[in-house]
Residue, then its C-alpha position, 0 to 999 in steps of 0.5 A: m650277694s654283690s661282688s663287693q660283699e663276696e670280696l669282703q666274705e673272701k677277706i674274712q676267710l683269708v683272715f681265718e687262714e692267716v691266723q691259723k698259720v700262726v695260732v693252732g687250735q683256736d678257731y673258736l676264739v678267732n671266730r669270737l674275736l672277729i664277731g666282736l670286731f665286726t659288731g664293735g663289741h669288746i672281748l674279754l679272754e680268761g685262761v691260765p697263762g700259756l694258752a695263746k690268748t695274747k698271741t692270738i690277739n697279736t696275730l689278729a692285729q697283724v692281719l689288720e691294717m689299723g692301729f694297734k697298741r698292747l698295754q701290759f697291766t701291772p700293779d704299779l700302772l696309773p690311769a695316766d699311763l693309759i689315757g694320757t695326761m696334761i703336761y706343762n710346756q715351759k716355753s708356752g707357759d700352758f698345759e698341753v695334752k699328752k695322749g695315752p696309748i688308748f688312742s688307737n684302733l685296737i687295744l690289747a689290755d694284757e692281764v687286765n686284772r693285774a692292775p688295781a681298780k682305779v686303772q681298770s675303771a679308766l677304761l670305762e668311758a673309753m669302752a662305753e662311749k668311745q671317748v676319753t676325758i683328759g682335764a676339762e676336754t673330751y677327745p673322741l677315740e679312733k674308728p673303729f675302736l675295740v678293746m680285747a683284754t686278757q685276764n688270769p683266773v682270779e684264784q691266781e696270786g696278784t690278780y684283782p677282780l674286775p668291777e661289775a660295771q667294767v665286766d658288763r661293758f665286755m660283749m663276750k667273755i671267752f674261757v680259753n681252755y687247753l688244746d686237744k692232743k693233736s693241736e698240742l703236738e702241732v704246737l710242740r713241733r712248730m714252736t721248737d722249729l728254729e727256722w719257723d717264723y711266719k709273718p701274717k699278711k695284711i688282709l683287712s683295712s679299717e675301711d673294710i671293717l667299717k663296711i663289714r659292720h654296715e653289712v652286718n647291721k643290714v642282716e634282718i632278724s624277725d620279730m619272733l627271734e627278737r622276742y626270743i632274745v628278750e625272753l632269754v634276758f628276762a629268764t636270767r632276771f626272773p627264773e621262777e617265771y620260766g619254771l626255773e625255781e631251783e636256778a632262781h635260788y642261786v641267781q642274785f642278779g640277772v643280765s643287763p640290757r647290754a646283754g640283749i643288745a650284744l646277743y642281737n648283734a652277735a646273732k647278726a654277725n653269726a648269720y653274716f659269717d654263714g653268708r645269710d642276710y637273715v638270722l636263724p635260731d641257731d645263730i642266737k643259741p651258740m652266742v648266749n653262754d659267751i654273752f651271759n656268763h659274765r653278767i649273771i651274778l650268783n650268790y654265795e649258795a651257788d658258790a657253796d654248791g658248785v653251781t656255775a653261770k654256764q649251768i644256769v645258762e644251759r638250763i635257761l636255753s632248755k626251758v625258754a621256747i621260741a614263741g610261735r614254734 
């Protein structure tokens, strides 16, 4: 490992340490956010209010030397409030482009499912193609560009389910749960201390992130593990061919090709975090649920029987073997 690679690895560890000084008990979440950041994959967080979803992303943004915009999604939000619009200049007699807040490096789409579908759909082009069309012109977005969105469970009042096309553009969907007792106690002590006001240090620049993305891209993955990823993807589409007849009864649609690409990139990032330049099976398996859970579409029978996508993924992981092992 070269000195520059060691320096980048040290900076990644410092990012974890700085975020931990502000946010308690969310190491798993920070890990997944960084994987998204270092692979260019958008991240969707779901959980009830008060679990530090927004705070974690805000804190991460504070340790990054890059543009950051927080967008609060509300029922009265318009697409123009997000991407921008054309305005008429009376002096020149021409229409000019007024760019929206999406023209930044890191976007926090807070409570994204509280805005109607037309606003959510305004994110589609930006997330997939890293560009925005305003009027007749198309404008590239900043590099790096990443959307980190939070949403409340759809059972809560005032929420709109995200369109499948948009959900699929999120690399991972992370379910944020309640803290354990030890972490809850630390939060209680820290948040009631009127003198506590830690400001995280800046650690990573945009240039560092692009360098890390380049290093992650160089991590090698064997043909055997590439085929394993493809088998996992196909097991969601044709479960009966993998001895999953019961699961096939519940699956309406399997995952899209984006899932395989996301799993491939996430496994490389996982290996890079461990200081390796090659992927192991254990780099792939922990990523599968976060990447597949929001892409597997179950039917009404699954809902009636209480079957979840997570359970389907666990069965797939137990059934699909790595060829040649």
